N, C-alpha and C positions, 0 to 999 in steps of 0.2 A: 282120390278124385277120378280114378279110372285109368286103365292102361292106355298108352298111346295106340297100341295095336287094336285094342277094343274100340276106342273112339273112332279111329280111322275106318275100321272095318264096318262100322255102322252104316257108312255111305258106300261101301263096296261089297261085292259078293266074292272077293278073292279069298282063298284059304289062308288061315293064319300062317305067316312066315315063321321060320325058326327063330329062337331067341337071338338077339343082337346085343352089342355093347357088353364086352367082357364075358360073353357066353352065359349070362344069367339074367333073369328078369330083374330081380331086385327092384330098386326105384327107377331104373334107367328108362323104362317104358311107361312111366306114369307122368301125369300132368298135375301140377300144383299151382294154384293161383295166389298172387300176392298183391292185393289192392292198396297196400300201404303207399304213402307219398313217394318213398324211395324203393318201391317195388320189392324185389327179391333180396335186397341187401340183408334183410333180417331173417332169411330162410335158414333153417338148421343145416349145418354142413353135412349131416347124414344123408340128405336128399339131393346133394349136389349133382349126381348123375342124372336126375330127373329133368324133364322139360318144365322150366319154371315160367309161368305166364304172368307178365306184369306190364307196366307201361313205362318203366324207367330203364333206359338203355345205356347207363353209364359204363364205359368200356375200360376205364383205367384199372390197372392191376393194383391190388392192395390199396384201395382208396384211403387216404389219410384222414378223412373226415366224413361226417354226414352233413347234408346241406339243409335239412329241415330246421326251421326256427320255431315250430310248434312245440309247446312245452310237453315234455314227456315222450315225444315221438322220435327223438334221436336214437339211432341204433348203435352207433359206434361209442359204446361206453365200456371202459375197461372193468373187469377182465372178460366180460361176457361176449364182446364182439368177436372174440377168437373162435367161438363156436358157431358163428354165423357165416353164411355164404359171402357176405360183404367183406369179410376179413381177407378174402382172396380176390373177389370180383362181385359185381352186382348183376352182370348180364354177360352171357356167352353167346356171340353170334353163331348161328348154325345149330345150336341146341335150344336155347331159350327163345321165347316168342314175346313180342310186344304187341299188345292190343290197345285200341283206343279207349279213352275215357267215355263212360256212358253220358250221353247228352239227352236231356228230357225231350218228350214228344213236342212240347211247345217250341223248343229251340229248333228241332228238326223240321217241323211243319212250316216254319218261316223261310226255309231254304228256297231261293229262286228256282232251283232245279225242280222243286215240287210245285210251287205256285205258278210257274210259267210267267212270272213278272220280272223281266230283266231290269237291272238298275244301271244308271249312268255312273261309271267308275271314273271319277275325276280326282281321286286322292291317290297320289303315287305310293305313299308308304304310311302304314298304320300300325301303331302298337298302343294297346291300353293294358295297364296292369301295375301292380305295386312296384315302385322303384325306389321311393324315398323313405318308406317307413320300415324297411327291413334291413337286416344286416347284409353286408356284401356277399357272404357265403350262401345266402338265400338263392342267388343266381350267379355265383362265381364272379360277382361284380359286373356282369354283362349288362344288366338293366341300367345300372348307374352310368356305365360307360356310354351306352347309347344316348342317354339323355344329355350327358355332358357334351357329346359331340354334335348333337342335332338340335335339341330343344332350345328355342330362343336364338338360334343362329340362322337367320334368313339367307346368309351367304351359302349355307349348306343346302337348305331346302326350305322353300317358302312355306310358311305356316298355313295349313288348311283350316278353314272355319269349322269349329266343332258344331255339328248340326243341331245340338240341343240348346245352344246359347243364343240369347237375343243379340241383335246387332250391336247394342251398346256393350254387352259383355264380350262379344267376339272382338270388338275393336280394342278392348283393353287386354285381351289375352293373346292377340296376334299383332305383328307389326303391320304397317300399311300394306294393303293388298292381300290381307289375310283370307279373303274369300276366294282366292284363286287356287289353282291346283297346287298341291304341295304335300307336306307331311303332317300327319295327325298323331301326335304323341301326347298321351294323357297319363299322368302318374297315379292312377287310381281307377275306380270303377265308374261306369256310366250307364244311365238309363237308355242310351241310344247305341248300345254296343252292337247290336245286330244290324241296325241301319248303317252304322259306320263300317262294319265289315263288308256290307253289300255295295258301298260306294268307293271301295278301295281296290286298287289293282294288286298291290303286294301287302302282305301282313307278316310282321316279324314274329318268329317263334323263338322265344328265349326260355331257358330253364327258370324254375322258381319253385322252391320247396320240393325239389326233385324234378318232375316231369314238366314239359312244355305243352301248351295247348295247340297242337296242330289240327285237331278235329274241327275246331271252331271256324278258322278261315276256310278249310276245305269244304265244309258243309255249306258255306255261304259264298263259294265261288271266288275267294280271294287267294291268290297264289302265295303259298307259304315261303317265307324267307327264313331259313333255318340257320340260326347262329347258336349252335350248341356243340362246340368242339369236344371231341372225344365222347360224344353221346349220340346214340341212335334214337330216332323218333319212332312213334308207334307205326306198326306195319312195315317198318324198314326190314328188308330181308324177305318180305312176302310180296310187296308191290314194288314196282319200279318208281321209287320216289323221285328220281331225277327227271322223270317225264312231266311232272306237274309241280315241282318245287325247286327252289334255288337254295343252295347251301353256300354260306359265306363264312370264312374262317375269322377268328378273332382279330388277327392282324389286318384284315380287310375292312374292319368295322368303320374306320374313319372315311372310307371311300364307298360306303354302302349306297349312298344316293347316286353317285356317279355310276356305279356298277349297274344299278337297276335302270337308270336312264339310258344306258348303252345297250340294253337288251332289245333287239329288233322287234318291231310290232308283230311280224309273222310268228316269231318265237313265243311271244306273249299269248297270241291267239291259240297257238298249238297247245300250250300249257292249260289254257282255260278249257279247251276242248277235252283234254285229258281229265281235268277235274270233273267234268260232267259224266265221265265214265266211272270214276272211282269214288265219288263223294259218298255214296251209300255204304261203301266198305268202312267208313269211319263212323257208322251209326250202328244201332242195334234194332234196325227196322223190323226184323222178324218178330221181335217182341211186340211192337206196335200192331203189326198185322194180326198176331195171335190174340192180342187184347180185344181188337174189334170183333174178331170171330166169337170170342166169349161174350161180348156185349150183345151180339145179335141172337144168341141162344135164348130161347124162352126159359125163364127161371123154373127150377124144380119147385115142388110144392112147399118144401121147408123154407127155401129162400124167399119165395113169394109171400109166405106167411110172415116172415121176419121183416123184410125190407120193401115188400110190395113189388109192383111191376117196374121194369126199367123205363126211363123217360121216353116218351114217344115224339116229343116235339123236335124238329130238325135243328132248332137253334140252341138246343141244350149243349153245354160245353162238352159233355161226354161224347157227343156225336160230331164235334167240329172237324174231326179228322177223316170222317167217312168219305168225303169227296176227294181227298188226297191219297188215301190208302191204296187204291188201284194203281197209282203211278209208281209205287214202290215195288221193286223187283225181288226184294228179299235177299239180294246179294250183299249181305252186311258183314260185320266183323266176324261173327261166329262161322258164317258160311266160308269166309276167306281162310279161317283157321283150319277147317276141315279139308278144304282143297289143298292147303299147304301140307297138311299131314299126309294126304294121299301121295303127293309128290315125294315126300320124304321116304315113304314106304317103297315106292317104285324105285327110287334111287338106291336104297339099301339092297333090295332084291337083285337089282342089276349088277351091283358091285360085289355081291356075295353076302349071304345072310350071317356068316360068322366072322366078318371082317372086324378086326380089333380096333376100337377107338378109345384112346386113353381118356380118363375122366377129365384131364386138364386140357383136352383139345390137341391139335386144331380140329374143329368139327367141320365136316363137309357142308357146303352151302347148297341147298336144294334150289332148283330153278324157281324163278319168280312166277307167280300165278298171272293169268291173263287178266287184263283190265276190262275185257269185254268189248262189245260193239258200242258205238256212240248211242247215247240215249236220244230217242226222238224228241223233237221240240214239242213242248206241251203248250196248249192254249191256256191263257190266264184263267184261274179259277175264280168264280164270282162268289167270294166269301171273305169274311174278315179274318186276317191272319196277324198275329202279334209280330211286330218287328222291333219292339223295344221292351225292356224290362223282363225278358225271359232268360232264365239261366238253365 
């Protein structure tokens, strides 16, 4: 996948530093990606010294189980798991890196940070996702516990009216007053998922089949409430997660509503301001920008002969993103990774290029990257943008 030194030096003009980590290159300055549900758990033990890039930040040593319920995807199967990274750990802070899940252009282009169309956030707490149809180890029982504590208990949190239901249906699904501010918990998928994210102040991030979806609330301006004990979320260790998210421990789950209600409004506004700075880091916007550059190119003779000229009408779906693309800064997840690698190299050089770091850690933690300046307020874009049914 390429050496760490080579990748980072693509963005710098610094001379190559001397070998680090046990005095030999080996796999220690390589990057390997693992997009499996449980990330690098199934990485070969031979590449343990390398930087393993995934999205699953489970911290427990010698994890006793896998959490995926997908047939054939479980990695902890005797005797083979003993040759996998997960036999000892699945993620090593300071060495490994957690990057966001890729979200489609349709999902990103509906972000209020792009469209300039702010929404009224009158739902305190929001979570949508499978909770009843999967085994407890799918989410360490956290999804089931959240529903047992809150769903159907107006004494805990008034039920918010699901936006996609008719009034008669809403009356049957919520207790009296269900159209007021409150909690919106749905144990499945919804065609109004994006719209519900945009009208919620806090969105719960729970594990499930491995990783949790922190990208989705961040992209749509909902403050993540992380309930993932012993698990780091995507970009943790790269960004200052505590500046725009709330972390709640499992034993605090019965008081989650009270905890969120007690957060002062100025603190909520500060977190929302920080979301506006970092939201693009949870996307792969550079890919979208490059895609539009390619679309704008005149086709070569062979392509024109095979598929004809590209569509010229502005209302073509392939061009729907053109009005929004200039608002993207390109400060996305890969850009954050490169900046993170630069800081690692600078830290190693300052501490001595030959410093010994054992393969089992502890690994030094590099500084967090800057979230950047606030994004200017954008005027609303006069175009149709999907706010539902986009995954």
